[in-house]
N, C-alpha and C positions, 0 to 999 in steps of 0.2 A: 512782368509781361502784362500788357493791357488787354482789355476784354474783346477788342475788335481790331482788325488789321487796318481799317480805314475809316476815317470820320466822314469822308465825302463820297465814297464809292461802295456799292454793294459787294460784299465778300462773305459768302456763307461760312459760318464757323464750322470747322471740321469736327465731327463727332464719330464715335464708333457706331456700328449698326446693331440695333436691337431687334430680335425676332419675337413678336408677340402673337403667337398663334398663326404664323404665316404672314402677318402684316409687318413690313419692315419699316422701322422708325430710325431716323438719323442717317448719317453718312450722306450720300448723294440722292437718297430717296426723296420723293415729293413729300411736302409737309402734310401730315395726316390730320384729318378733322375727326373729333369724337364728341360724344355726349353721354348723358347719364339718365337712367330711369328715375322717375319720381313716384313709382308705385311701391307698395309694401312688398318686399321680397317674398314674404310668406304667402302672398296672394299670387300663386304660380300662374294661374290663368291670365290675370290682368298684366302681369309682368311680361310673360311670353308674348301676349298680344301687342303690348307696347313696343317690344324689341322688333317684332316682325313689321309693325307699322313704320317704325323709324327707318329700318333698313330698306324696305320696299319703297317708301316715299322719298328718301333722300340719298340712298346709296351709302350711308355711313357704315363703316366697317369695324368701329370700336365702340362698344357700349358698356357702361359701368353700372353696377348695381350695388347697393349698400348691403352689408352683412353684419348687422349689429349684435347677433348672438349665435351661439353654437347651433341653436334650433334652426336658424336661417340657413345654415350650411346644407341641411337636408333639402330645403327648398331650392337652394342654388344648384344642387346636383340634378334635380328634376328639370329646372330651367335650362341648364346646360345641355342636357340630353334632348330636350324638346326643340331647341333652336337648331341643333344638328349642324354646327359649323357655319351657320348663317353669318356670323360675325365673330370677332374676337371678344370674349366676355371677360370683363374685369371686375374683380371683387374689391369693394371699398371697405377697409377694416380700420376701426379705431378702438383704443383702450385695451383690448384683450388680444395678446399675442397668440394665444392658443387658437383663436379663430383664424388668424392668418395662416398658421401651419396647416389647418384643415382645408382652407380655401385653395392653397397652393397645390393640393392634390386633385383639384376639381377643374379649375379654370385656367385660361392661358396667361393671365396676368393678375397680380395682386397689388393693390395700392395700400401702403402703410404710411402712417404719419409719425415721423420721428419724435414729435412732441408728445405722443401718448402711447408709443409702442414699447411694451415690456417694462415700463417704469415701476419703481418700487417706492417705498414710503420714506426714503432717506431725505432729510431736509436739504442736503447738498449746500450747506452754508460754508463749511470748511473745505480746504483743498483736498483733504483726505476723503471726505464724504463725496465730493465731486468726482474724484478718481474712482472710488468704489462703485458709484452708480455707473460710471463709464464702463467698468469691467463687467457689470451685470448686463448692460446693454449689448456689449460686444459678444458675450456668450449667447444671449437670446437671439441676436440677429444672425450670427454665424450659423447657429443651428437651423434657423429659418431658411437661410440660403442653401443649406445642404438639402433640404426638402425640395426647394425650387430647382436645384440642379438635377435631382433625381427625376422630377416630373417635367423638366424643360419649361418651367414657368418663369415668365418675365416679371419684373418688379418695378413699381413706381414708388420712389421715395418722395412723398408729397408733403412738404411743410407749409403751414399757413401762418400768416402774420398773427392770427388770433389764437393759435394753439401751440405756442412754444412751451416746452417743459419747464418746470420750476427751476431745474438746475441750470438751464440755458438762460432763463430770465434773470437768475441771480448773478450770472456772470456778464451777460451782454445786454440785458434789458430787452424790451420788445422792439427790436431794431432789425434792419436788413442784415447787419453783421451777425446777429443772433440766429436769424433764419439760415444763413449760410453755414455757420458752424454746426447747427443742428443736423444739416444734411451731410456735411463733411465727415462727421463722426461715423456715419453709416457707410459712406463711400470708402473710407479707409479700410473698413472691415471687408467690404466687397472686393477691393483690390487685393488685399492679403489672401482672400479665399479664391481668387482668380474667377470671380463671377462678374460678367460684363453685361448681362441682359438687364440693364437698369436704366430707367428714364427718371429724371428728377424734375420737380416743380417747386417753385417758391411763389405762392400766391398771396394776394392781399385785396381788400376791397378798395384800397387807395392805389390808383394806377402808378403814381410816382414811387410808392414803396415797392410794388411789384417789379418795376423797371430797374430800380437801384439794386434790389436783391439779385435779380438775374444777372446784371452786369458783374456784381461782386462775385457771384457764383462761378461765372465763366472765368474770370480772372484767377480766382482761387484754384480752380481745377487746372488751369494752364500752369500755374506756379507749382503744382504738385503732380504734373504730367498725367492728368486725367482728361478724358474727353467724352463724358457721357452726354447723351441727347437731352434736350430740355423740352418739357411740356409747359406751354404758356397759357395764362389765363388771368382774368380779374375775377376773384371770387365775390359772391354777393353783389354782382353788378346791377341787379334790379331788373326792370322790364321795360318794354317799349323802346322808344328812341333813346331815352337816357341810358338804358342798359347797353344798347348797341354802341353808342358813342363812347361810353366809359370803357367798354371792352376794347374797342379799336384803339383808344388812346393809351391803353396799357399794354397792348400786344404789338401793334404796328411799329412803334419806334424800335422795339427789339428786333423784329423781322428786318427792319431797315439796316440794322447793324449786323445782319447775318445770323442772329440768334433765334433758335426755335425750330423744333422738328415735328411737333404735334401741338394742336391747340384745341381748347374748348372755350366757347363763349357761354358763360353761365348766366342764364336768364330765368327770371321767375315766370316762366311760361312752359308750355308743353315741350318736351325734349326735342322733337323734330323741328321746332322753330329756331333752335340754336344753330342748325347746320348752314342755312343760307348766309347769315352774317359771318359765320366762320369761314365759309368759302370765299366771301367777298374780301375778308381780311387776308386770306392766303393770296388772293389775286393782287393785293397791294405789293407783296414781295415780288411776284412775277412781273408786275408792271415796272418797278424800279430796276429790275435786272437789265432792261433794255435801254436804260438811260445812257446818254453820252458821258464819257469819263470826265470828271472834274479834276482839277489839280489836287494832289495830296497835300494835307496840312498836318502839322504836329498836334499833339494833345496840348492845347493852350489853356485848358481849364481842367478842373478836377471833376471827372464824370461820375464819381461815387459819392460826393458830398455837395449838397446844394449851396451855391453862393450867388446871389443876384449880381449881375453885371452892374458896375457903377456907371451911372449916367447923369447928364445934366437935367435940370427940371424940365419936364415936358410941358410945352406951351405955357411957359411962365408958372408952372406948378399947379395948373388948374385941376388936373386929374393925374393921380399916381399911376393908374392903369386905365387906359382908354379903349373904348370901342368906337371905331369910326367906320361908317358905312356910307357908300355913295347911294343915291344921289339926292340932291336937295328937294326936287319936285316931289319925289315919293315921300320923303320925310315929312313934308308939310301936310300930306294927305292922311298920314297914319296917326292913330290914337293908341300909343303904346304904353304899357305899364312900366316897361324898362326902355329908356330912351338912350340912344348913343350920345356920347359926350360931345362929339363933333361930327359934322358932315362935310365931306370934301366937295366943294362946288367950285365954280370958276373963280369966285372971289377969294377962296382960301387956298387954291392950289399952290400959290407962291410960298405958302407957309411950310410946305412939305417938299422933300426931294425924293423922287422915286429912284431906287437903285436895284441892281441885279448883280449876278456873279461876274459880269464883264465890266462893271463900273471901275473907273480909275479913281480910287478913293482919295488919292493925294490932292485931287482937284475939288473935293467936296467941302462946302462950308461946314465948319466944325460945330456950329451952334444950331443948325437946322434939325428939325425932326425928320427922320428918314422913314420911307415906306419901302420895305424890302419885298420885291416882287420877282422871285426867281423864274428863270426860263427853263431850267433843267427838270426832267421828269422826277429826278431824285430831289424833291423839294427840301428835305431835311439836310441832305448833304450840301445843297446850294446855300441854304440859310447858314449853316456852319461856316462855309467858306466866306460868306459875307461878313460874319462876326469876327472871323479870324483877320480879315483885312482891316476891319475897324480897330482891332487890338493892335495889329502891326503898325498902324498909322497913328496910334495914340489918340483915337477918337472916342468921345463919350456921348455921342449923339443918341438921343432916345430913338428907338426903332419900333415901328409897327410891322407886324407880320401880315403879309398879303399873299397867302398861298393861292396857287393857280390850279389846284385840283378841282374837279367838277363835283364829285360825290361828297356828301356831308361827312361821311366817316373818314375819308381821306383828308379833308380839311382839318378835322379834329385831330387826327393822328399826326399830321405835319406840324401843327401848332404845338401839341403836347410834347412831341419829340424835341422841340427847341426850348420851350418854356422850362422843361425839367432841368435843363442845364444852366438856368439863370439868365437866358437870353430872351430878349423881346419885352416890350413895354406895353403891348396892346395888340389889337387886331384891326386890320382894315380889310373888310370883306366887300366884294363887289356884289350888289344886290341882284343884278340880272333880272329885274322885273318883279322880284318878290321881297320887298323891303322888310316886312314884318318877320318873315321866316328867317331872313339873314341876320337880323338883329338878335333874335332869340337864339340862333345857333351860336353867334359870337359870345353871348353871355354864358351859354351852357359850356362852351369850350373853356372860358376863363374860370368857371366854377370847377369843372373837372380837373383843371390844372392847378387848382388851389390858389389862383391869383386874385380872384374877386368873387366873393360870396354874395349872391343877389337873390337867392331863392332857397327853398327847402331842399335838402338832399335826403334821398331814401336809399338805404342800403338793405338789400333783401336777397336772400339766397335762392337757389333754384328749387329747393325742396328735394327730398329723396324718400326712401323707405323709412327713414327715421322721423319724418315729419308726420305728426299725428293730428293736424288740423288743416283746414282749407287755406293754404298759404296764398295761392294766387288771388282769390277773391278778397282775402284779408288785406293784401297790399293795396288793392284798388280802393277798398273802403277807407283805409288809413290815409291814403293820398287825398281822397275826396274830403274826408273829415278835417284834415289839417291844412287845406289849401289856403286858408286865410291867415295862417300864422306866417311869420317872417323868419327866414334863415335858421330853421331848425334842421338838425341832423337826426333822423329817426331810423333805427335799425330794426328790421323785421326778420327774425330768424326762425328756421324750422325746428332746431334743437340746440343742445348745448355743445355740440362738437366744436364749432368755431364761434358760436354766438357771443358769449361773454367777451372773448378776446377781440374779435373783429369789431365789436361795437364799443370798444374801450374809449374811443374819442367821440362817440355819438352822444347827443343830449339825452335821448330816450331809447330804450330797447324794449322790444316786444318779442318774447322768446317762448317757443313751445317747451313745456316741461312734463308732458304726459298726454294721454288721449284727450283731445279737446280741452286741454288746460294750458294756461298762459301765465308766464311770470313777467312782471314789468320792472325795468331798470331805469335808473337815473344816473348819468355820468359813470356808467359801468358798475354801479352798486344796485343790488336787488332791493326793490321797494315793497313789492307785493307778490306773493306766490300763489300758484294753483287757482287762478281765476277762471271760471267757466268761459269757454270761447265766446259764447253769445254776449257776454258782459264785458269782454276785455277791451274792445275798442272804446267803449264808453268810459271805462276806468282809465284808459290811457289819456283821453281828453281831460278828464277830471284832474289827473296828475299834472298834465301840462298847464292847465289853467291855474292850479294851485301854486305853481313854481315859476311860471313864465312871466 
């Protein structure tokens, strides 16, 4: 059974309803937006003040706090008492299952990570060891669910690409398939124990990994007759426009396919700043619901494994991936560090054929470069329909995506939702009077989609009570200090929960390892530990200069 009912039309994936402190998630309920505190949970006054500010300013009804130790559970009790039902409070627990047991007695929902929940020291190399560890997990998690049942506590099983357990890594590697199996082990226990108040998430700092994992998760659940709601998000998305675009690119394509019941946009900013972009993303799903129906098409490609569509050379092979932006007059006036490969003007219009979902493709020249410019509100569905027609007619024309959405986040989402399936050979954006902004947006979308790397990429987490240094100001310092380097991927992490794993493909990692202490990594391997925070950015630059 496939992960979605339709490739061209919006159909919300049916899930069961979960009650998290009176907030209903899943089924036909509206998609719920949530966020997380970045204060120390032990600082009760500051945490309560932040929760009150978030709720009063944004109306957000689900707020999460980290609970790294049993000592923090006592603070959690006081925080829960002080906010007095203002919102659903979620406890975020890693590494120590005993903490999760205690939190389940206090708050309305507990998030546990299957990658570090109740694991033991077995190496899990043999099948016997793998199965023994599974039995230990089964017992721990079933006992935890019993406590949740007693206290009517909901659960989020939240796995991250960067924190899979050793036993899962040994069997599946650091893959979407491993993420799915990590969750499925826990869901099978929940089904057996008749516990249904569970929301699941599969997050990554790479939007394409997050999308593939969620698709596989839904398919796997359907195959095993499960229908738990999904929490969507791109973890360590960063800050500013880049963080917002990356989040939209990882969430909107799933919403387009009817997947997703609650979302969080994880930004390295104050928590209340996450709500507006999250609400904009939810509006994307509401927008495409009103689209005119497109013809249904079969699954003519593998949506779980990337394979680039085979095409003829683009414009005589000049550019493998092109960015094309109208119009020539503006192009001549701008001095850009990144320039478009081509500009469509009156002289070049005959080199391209503009097509949409109503085009008769049997009449199209099979050697021309096409510019796909859909008319339907559901741009992703229309793009898919166009590529299906090309496949059906045996056409290998290169295709540039020309989305007609107005907002930048929708443009990024529409393109990402097509690029992830191997379709599209570049972007043709209409500048509408702001040529420079449009060109930069095009290059950012190609980078987010992993099609063309033209600048540094910064992976940074939002921070939470585990973060023991000034994460937000540090990210800005590192961006400024490294702006003259080319095509580096730098991960800035608050702590070790997801840090080492999520930055596995980063060139350099900057990770908090104690109060105002930093460890530096190169290609996922630790280089230097416990550097004082005030010296760490300088040490990072020295490391880059010595190896770059």
